[in-house]
C-alpha positions in Angstrom: 18.9 0.6 -38.6 19.3 -0.8 -35.4 17.2 0.3 -32.2 20.5 2.2 -31.3 20.8 4.0 -34.0 17.7 4.8 -34.3 17.3 6.2 -30.7 20.3 8.2 -31.8 18.8 9.8 -34.9 15.5 11.0 -33.2 17.5 12.2 -30.5 19.4 14.1 -33.3 16.7 15.2 -35.0 15.0 16.9 -31.7 18.0 18.1 -30.0 17.1 16.9 -26.5 20.1 16.8 -24.4 18.0 14.4 -22.3 17.1 12.4 -25.0 20.5 12.3 -26.4 22.2 11.6 -22.9 19.7 8.8 -22.4 20.4 7.2 -25.9 23.9 7.3 -25.6 23.0 5.0 -22.3 21.3 2.9 -24.0 24.0 2.5 -26.8 26.9 2.3 -24.2 25.5 -0.3 -22.3 27.3 -3.2 -21.3 26.4 -6.6 -21.1 23.0 -7.8 -22.5 20.7 -4.7 -21.9 21.1 -1.7 -19.7 20.3 -1.7 -16.1 17.7 0.8 -14.6 17.3 0.8 -11.0 14.2 3.0 -9.3 15.1 4.7 -6.2 12.4 6.5 -3.9 14.2 9.3 -3.6 14.4 10.4 0.3 14.0 7.0 1.4 14.8 6.1 4.2 16.1 9.2 4.6 17.4 11.9 2.2 20.6 10.7 3.1 20.7 7.2 2.8 18.9 7.8 0.0 22.1 9.6 -1.3 23.9 7.1 -0.8 22.1 4.2 -2.2 22.4 6.6 -5.3 26.0 6.2 -5.1 25.5 2.1 -4.7 23.4 2.1 -8.1 25.8 3.9 -9.9 29.0 1.6 -8.4 26.9 -1.5 -8.8 26.8 -0.7 -12.3 23.0 1.2 -13.4 23.3 3.2 -16.9 20.4 5.2 -16.0 18.5 5.9 -13.2 14.6 6.3 -12.4 13.8 8.7 -9.2 11.1 8.3 -7.9 9.0 11.2 -5.9 7.0 10.5 -2.9 3.6 11.0 -3.4 0.3 10.0 -1.1 -1.9 8.3 -3.7 0.8 6.2 -6.2 -1.9 4.0 -8.6 0.8 2.2 -10.7 3.1 1.2 -7.1 2.3 -1.5 -5.0 2.7 -1.9 -1.6 6.4 -2.2 -1.3 6.9 1.4 -2.9 3.8 2.6 -2.2 4.8 2.3 1.8 8.1 3.4 1.1 6.5 6.7 -0.4 4.7 7.3 2.4 7.3 6.8 5.3 9.5 9.5 3.0 6.5 11.9 3.0 6.1 11.9 6.6 9.9 12.5 7.1 8.9 15.2 5.4 10.8 14.8 2.3 9.9 17.5 -0.7 9.9 17.7 -4.3 13.2 19.5 -3.7 14.7 17.1 -1.7 14.6 14.6 -4.6 15.6 16.8 -7.1 18.5 17.6 -5.3 19.3 13.8 -4.7 18.8 13.5 -8.7 21.0 16.8 -9.3 24.1 15.2 -7.4 23.2 11.4 -9.6 23.1 13.1 -12.7 26.8 13.9 -12.3 27.1 10.1 -13.5 24.1 8.8 -15.0 21.0 9.8 -16.8 18.5 10.5 -14.3 14.3 10.2 -15.2 12.0 11.5 -12.4 9.0 9.3 -12.3 6.7 11.5 -10.7 2.6 11.9 -10.6 0.6 14.3 -12.6 -0.9 16.6 -9.6 2.4 17.1 -8.9 3.4 18.3 -12.7 0.6 20.3 -13.3 0.5 22.2 -9.7 3.2 24.5 -10.5 2.7 24.1 -14.4 4.2 22.2 -17.1 6.7 24.6 -18.3 7.9 25.3 -14.7 8.1 22.1 -13.6 10.0 20.3 -16.2 12.2 23.4 -16.0 13.3 22.6 -12.4 14.5 19.0 -13.8 16.5 21.2 -16.5 18.3 22.9 -14.5 19.2 19.7 -12.0 20.7 18.1 -14.8 18.1 15.4 -15.1 17.6 13.8 -18.5 13.7 12.2 -18.6 10.2 12.5 -16.8 8.2 9.6 -16.4 4.3 10.5 -15.4 2.9 7.1 -15.6 -1.0 8.7 -14.5 -0.6 11.3 -17.6 -3.1 9.8 -20.6 -1.7 10.2 -23.8 -3.2 12.6 -26.2 -4.6 16.0 -25.8 -4.0 15.7 -22.0 0.2 15.3 -22.8 0.3 17.7 -25.1 1.3 20.5 -23.0 4.0 18.2 -21.0 5.7 16.8 -23.9 5.9 19.8 -25.5 7.7 21.7 -22.3 9.9 18.4 -22.2 10.6 19.0 -26.1 11.7 22.6 -25.4 13.8 22.0 -22.3 15.5 19.2 -23.5 14.2 16.6 -21.2 13.1 13.1 -22.9 9.0 12.6 -22.2 8.8 8.7 -21.5 5.3 7.2 -21.8 4.3 3.6 -20.3 2.7 1.0 -22.9 0.8 -2.1 -20.9 0.0 -5.4 -22.0 -3.6 -4.5 -22.5 -2.9 -1.7 -24.5 -4.0 -2.0 -28.4 -2.2 -1.5 -30.8 -3.8 1.4 -32.3 -3.0 2.8 -29.1 0.4 1.6 -28.6 1.2 3.6 -32.0 -0.2 6.7 -30.3 1.7 6.3 -26.7 5.0 5.4 -29.2 4.8 8.2 -31.1 5.5 10.6 -28.3 8.7 8.8 -26.7 11.9 10.1 -26.6 14.7 8.5 -24.7 12.8 5.0 -24.3 9.7 3.6 -24.3 8.5 2.0 -21.0 7.0 -1.6 -21.2 5.0 -3.0 -18.4 5.7 -6.1 -18.1 2.2 -7.2 -16.4 -1.3 -5.8 -16.1 -1.0 -4.3 -12.2 1.4 -2.5 -10.2 4.7 -2.4 -9.4 6.1 -5.3 -7.1 8.0 -8.5 -7.3 6.5 -11.6 -9.3 8.2 -15.7 -9.0 6.9 -16.4 -13.4 7.6 -13.5 -16.0 9.4 -15.3 -18.5 7.1 -16.3 -20.6 5.3 -12.7 -20.6 8.1 -10.5 -21.5 8.5 -11.8 -25.6 5.5 -10.6 -26.4 5.5 -7.2 -24.4 8.5 -6.4 -25.3 8.0 -7.7 -29.3 4.3 -5.2 -29.2 6.3 -2.3 -27.6 8.8 -2.9 -30.0 6.9 -2.6 -32.8 5.7 0.4 -32.6 9.0 2.1 -30.6 11.3 4.3 -32.5 13.3 4.0 -29.3 14.8 1.9 -26.9 12.5 -0.3 -25.0 12.4 -0.9 -20.8 10.6 -3.8 -19.6 9.9 -3.3 -15.7 7.3 -4.1 -13.0 8.1 -7.1 -11.6 11.5 -7.6 -12.0 13.2 -8.7 -9.0 16.5 -11.3 -10.0 19.5 -11.3 -12.5 17.3 -14.2 -13.4 14.8 -12.2 -14.4 17.2 -9.7 -15.9 18.4 -12.6 -17.9 14.9 -13.1 -19.1 14.3 -9.9 -20.3 17.1 -8.9 -22.2 16.8 -12.1 -24.2 13.2 -11.3 -25.0 14.7 -8.4 -26.9 15.0 -5.7 -24.0 17.0 -2.7 -24.5 16.9 -1.6 -20.7 15.8 -4.0 -17.9 13.8 -1.8 -14.5 13.9 -2.9 -11.3 12.0 -1.5 -8.6 10.1 -2.9 -5.8 13.2 -5.3 -4.9 15.9 -2.4 -4.7 13.3 -0.5 -3.0 12.5 -3.9 -0.2 16.3 -3.8 0.2 16.8 0.0 1.0 14.4 -0.9 4.3 16.7 -3.4 5.6 18.9 -2.7 8.3 22.3 -2.0 6.2 20.6 -0.6 3.5 23.5 0.1 1.1 25.5 -3.6 1.2 21.5 -5.2 0.7 21.2 -2.4 -2.1 24.4 -3.5 -3.5 23.8 -7.3 -3.4 20.9 -6.9 -5.1 22.6 -5.0 -8.2 25.0 -7.5 -8.1 22.7 -10.4 -9.1 21.0 -7.9 -11.7 24.7 -6.9 -13.1 25.3 -10.8 -13.5 22.0 -11.7 -14.9 23.1 -9.3 -17.5 26.2 -10.6 -18.5 28.6 -7.7 -16.7 
């Protein structure tokens, strides 16, 4: 059974609307892999963020990872950290980000990337319910340990039809990787390098091992992220077997340029070309 077939079967079994929509996005993606750009919600401002979301869709995004600005983003490198800080300083709230996601979700599945404290503060069920009501499809919580700590969040996501997306790192043991992959709905987020997000120049040699380890345990598509910045990187990730390519810092950097929409559109065109669109 192919990865797409397995992911569709899993979505049908659990009946999660978000998981089914994400599975369909991976299965229907044009080119060699699905393209999943990251958007920092509210950066450089809320209205421009909405326009950037439109540029993502027009540029060929199959899914979008939507980030919520947070004061202490442990998994984010300097570019995304700075963007989040600027958004917070401008008064951007979780509600602002969800409204951006609600509009974006009309066109593509949206997975919210948020830190655990923001999920715990209102309560798991209430927070996940807000994602469901906004039409979002997935939830990524990079600082939430998988196990007892994540059980309530995963249960809340399953009940609301939201796909819970955990992360697997190059340093994750095989035993632990199996535990993490068992909680994955929609897709499994494979981290290409040890460390935080950010652009790197040489990654191809690492991609194959990271993707192979993730796929050995996953029953859903594998999205590869962290460090991917160019069409060449995207092509290398797809060649290594990644079902999806996640791009963050390069696009956030483009969002900070004088003409952010044009800059983002150019990056998206390069990424799409790398994936054979």
